[in-house]
N, C-alpha and C positions, 0 to 999 in steps of 0.2 A: 151671652158669654162673659162674662167680668173679668178684668186683670186683677189679680190676687197677690202682682209681685214686680218687683223692679229690681234687678241687680246689674252691675258694672261687673264685666271680667277683662282680665286683660291678658298679654302674650307678649313676650320678648320676641322682636324681631330684631334683633343684633344691633345696629346702634340704634335704634328707636324701640316703639313697642306699638302693638294693635289692640285699640278699646272695642269694647263690645258693648251693647245696651240688651239687657234679655230681660222680655215680659212675660210672665205666665198669665195662663187663663183660669177658672173654675174648674173648666171641663179636663185642664190637663195639654192644651197647645202650648206650645211654647214661638213667642217671635223675637227676631233678631232684628237689629241693626249695628253697622261700623259705625265709627266717629273718631277713628284715629285723627290726631291731631299734629301739628309739630309739634316735639320737642316741650318747651318749659310749658308752652299755653297746653299742652295733654292734661297737666294737673287739674288747672282752674277749668278745663273743659268738660272733667270727669265731675267735679264737683258741683257742677251748675246741672248738667244731664241729671244727679239724683236728685239734687234739691228739688228739679221741676217734676221728674218721674213720677213723686210722689203723689202727687195733685192726680195722675191719672188711674190711680188705686181705687178701684169699683167702677170704673167706666166700663163701655162700651164699646172695644177697639172698632167693629165693625163702624159706630158714630165716628169717625177717623177727623171729619171736618168740624165737629163740636170737641172734639179733643184738643185740634190745633188752634183754636177758637179761642177754648180756653187757655191755655197756658202761655199764649199772645196777650191774654189780659191780663194775667199774671205778670206779664213784663213789658207792659206799655212804658214806663217810664225810663228802658233803656232796651228797647227791642230790637235791636243790633248785637254785630259780635257775638260772643258765646251765647246767650241768649235765643238769639235767633239759631244759633247752632243746634241749642239742645232741643228746641223745642222740633227741631229738622229730625232730629235724632230720634225721640219720642214718637215722633209721627208715621216717622219711616218703621219703626218696631209695631207700628199698629196694623199698618196696611199688611203686612208680614204675616201678622195674625187673621187678619180681615180675609187674606186671599186665602190663607190657608185653609178657615175652617169653610170656605165654598169650594176646593178642591180648585183654583184656578192661579195663573202667574196673577202679580203685581199690575204687569204690564194689561190682563186681560182685563185686570179688576177697574183697568182708566180706559176700557174700550178697545182693545184686542193690538196686539203689535203691527206693524207697518212693516218691519222685517226682521228677522233671526238673524241674520250674520253682520258683521260690522269690521269695513276695513282699519286695521290698525295702525301705531306709529309705536315703534321701541320708546320708552320715554327714561331720561334717567342715564342715557348711555355714556358711562364712562362714571359718572357721581353712586352708582349702582354697582358697579363694583370694588368701588374706592370707600363705600360704605362698611357692604362686605370684608373688602382687606382689615379697617376698623377693628370688627369681632374677629379677626381672626380667620375667614371661612373665605377665604379669596386670594388670589396673587394681586399685590397692590401692580396702579398701574403707572407708571414708573419711565416710558420715554414715549415719544411722535407715533415711533412703530408699534407702538403698545395701543396707540390710539387708531391706528391705521386699521391694525387687526381686529380692532371693536368694530369699526366703520366695515369692513370685510363680512365679518358676522352676523350682523344687522343685515345685508343682502343675501348672504347662503344661505338665512334664514326664511327668506320668503319677505321680507317688510319692505315696502315701498319710501318711508320715512322711518324719521328718528329723531331724538329732540334731545339735546345735552344742556349742559348749565354753564356757568363761570368759571370755567377749570382754564387752567395754566399747567406747563409742565417746567418744574424748576431743575434746579439741579439735584435734588432730593427724589425727585418725584415729582406726581399731579397734585396739584395744588387747589382747593375747593375755596374758592372766594365768594362764601356765601354765611353773611351771618349769623344762622341759625346753624351753622355748621361746622364755622370755622373763617376766622378772621376778625377782626372788631366790630367791624357795620356802622362806621362812623356816619353822622345825621348828613354828610354832605353828600352822600352817594357818588362818588365821583371815581370810579375806575379809574387807576394811573394810566400812564403810556404804557408803561411795559406789561400790566395785564392785558391792557387790550390787544396788543401786541401777539400775548400770547395766546389769547383766546381765539384768534386769527389764525395761527397758526395750528391751532387744536381744531379750526372747522376745517383747513385746507386739509388736517391728514385725514380726518372722516370720513371727507368727498373721496380723495382720492382711494382708501379701501373701500367705500359703499358703490361707487361709481355713479355714473350719471342717470340711471333709474330710480336712486334715490333722495327722498327730499330730507333737504338741511333744516330744521328746527332748533333755536337756542330759546330758554328760560331764564330772563336775570331777575326774575321773582320782584322784591322789591329794592333791589338794589341800583337801580336808576334810578334817577328824576329829572323833572324840568326836562332843556333843552339836549341834556345828554339822551333823552331817549331816542329824538329824531337822530343824532348825532351819531351814536354807535350803530341806530339801525340803518345809515347807509354806508359804514363802515365795514359792516358783517356783511351786508349785501353784497358787498364786490367780492367776497369770501365765498360765493355761494347761500347764503343763508336766503330761505323760501318764506321763512316766519321769526318774527320778530315778537316773544311773547313778554308785557311786562306789566308789572300790580303795579298801580298809580290809586294816588291819593287825591289825585287831580289829574279831570278828563283832556283839559287842554293839550296837553306835552304829549298824548298820545294821537289828539286829532292831528298835531302840526306834523307829527311823523307820520300818520296814514297818508297826508297830503301828498307829503316829497315821495319821488322817486324812489322806493326799496324796495323790501320784503314786506311782507301781510303781516298786518299789527294785532298780535292775539292776545285777550285781556279780560279778567273776570272770575278767576277761580275762587279769589278770594271776597266776593261779595254774597251778601246774603240780602235777602229781600227784594221785589221784583221793581221796587222804587228806586233804589241803586242801578239796576239794570236799566230802569227810564232813562237814568241822568244820562249814564254812556252810551246809549244807544243817538238819544237824543244829539250829544255834542257831537257824533259821529266818528268816535273813538275808536273803534276798530271795524277790521274786515271780517273777524271772528270771534262767536264770545262761546267763554270759557265758561260751564255752568258745574258748579259742585251739586250733585242728590244728595250728599251725607247732610251736609252742611247747611243746607236749603230747605229738604224733606221735599219727597216729591211731588207733592202739588206746588210747592212756591217754583221748585224749578221748571216745574212743566208750564207754569205760570210766566215766568222770564223765558222761557225756552218761546212761547207762543207771540210775545212780544219779540221777541228777534228777529221771528220770519213776518213779522208785519213791517221790519224794516229791512227784508231783503238780507237778512244775517242768518249764517248758519252756525249749528252748534256742536263745540265738542264736548262730552261730557270730563270732567273732570277728575283721576282716577289715580291715587295714588299711595293706597292700602293695601290690605290683605286681598285673600280673594274675595271674600264677601261684598269687597266695594266694590269690584268686579263686575261681578253678577249682579248686584244695587246697580251700577251704573248701565250693565245691557239691556235693564227691564226700562230705564230711563229712555238709554238710545232707540230702543225699539217703538217707541211714541214720537217718535221727531219728524216731522216730513222734512225739515232742515237739517238733517245730520251730517256732519262733514268727514269727522275720523275720529277714532277711539284710542286713546290713550291706555296704555299698560306698561308696568312694569315687569322684564323680564326675568332680571336678576332678583334674588329672594334667598332668604337663607333656606338651609334645608328642609324645615319641619314644614315650611310653609304649604303645603298641598297636605300636610297632614291634621292640620287646624282646620282648613277649608278645601271642601274637592276643587281641585281647578277647573279652568271653563279650557273649553273646548279651542284650543288654536292649530291652525292648519293654516299654512303658506301665509301666513300675515292676515288671517283671517280669523276672528274670535266665531262662535256659533252659541246664540243663545240657549242657557238651559230651559226644559222642558216641565223642573218639577214645580208644584206648587209652593206661592208665594215667591221670594227672590231665586227659588230655582236652588238651594242649598241650606243645608244648617250646619252650623260652627259644633263641631266634635270638641265637647267640655276636658273631656279626658286627654286631649292632643295641648291644650290650653295649661289643664291643670300640671303637664309633662315640662314647660316651659314658661315657669313668674318671670315675669320684670326683671332683670337682671341677673337673668340665668346662664347668659351669655358671655356676662364681666363688664357689658359694654351699654346695653340701654337703662 
């Protein structure tokens, strides 16, 4: 079995787009991986994937360890960042092919699942509706009463945890304070007091709507740094926050925040490579490690998860794309002895289920698909029906 073709395909997803790599073999098998990235970086990511995938042509995808090291040797002088993510993308598509060739799941390829059911948290509560509203596909979030209703919906649908982002309610409705999606994102990364008060109001409203049985998580991405990490963790902790998620180029602020009374500190979703995770763990910077299986590739993601296990840390898969990434993340989570909880986006464009079969979710629990490879395939006709930009926003 040899790889004979590599192609990148994309799909409109409202205010962003989904990106996929498709590999074909000489015996007709097709392997998939998703590498959806955020906004502008998606363009660069596609270029790197395309360039590196050319080196996999002629290789046997079953020999994925050789391919992984071959591609890493090609990027040794700039191994991290988009190069690392691109290598992970190509290796993941090889794993899909290798598992399909044997009629088994990717998890079985790595020794078999520990579990197949995963407790979920509803991710991007508020942000998901705002993205759909921007694409003209949902009603916008306007008031704190709308926020309370979102919290109540999470509880009604059986989820025991939710995550929101830096959102405040202004006179003209909800405002998202993430530089990738709105706002200047100046390098001081210091939220102004009005935004902090507004975020506290949003947390209070979500907590009131969801009730005592639902944990509150907040992700500020790369939009807070330095002493602000610990200060804001303490402030938001007084408003019911259970988990404060921060991406940081420095580990010391996370470690200081973790050492003070307040919510759990979670980080790691943008890290690539086990060395970066080793530095994070050795600094004592996190209570919960977040690992992205798309951007690291399954093998490196498992290495990082095993390292987290050696530090008595639990792991959460980072899951932000289409249903394919959800299925890929499920295969990863199935192998983790130190699995914590599973991220899932409930809100999505109406054609999401056409592009990739949706996961089975009942009462806030996801069950892993039992098909070969990732368990599902991408519908290329659905991709073609929704090219990037067709919704007017991507």
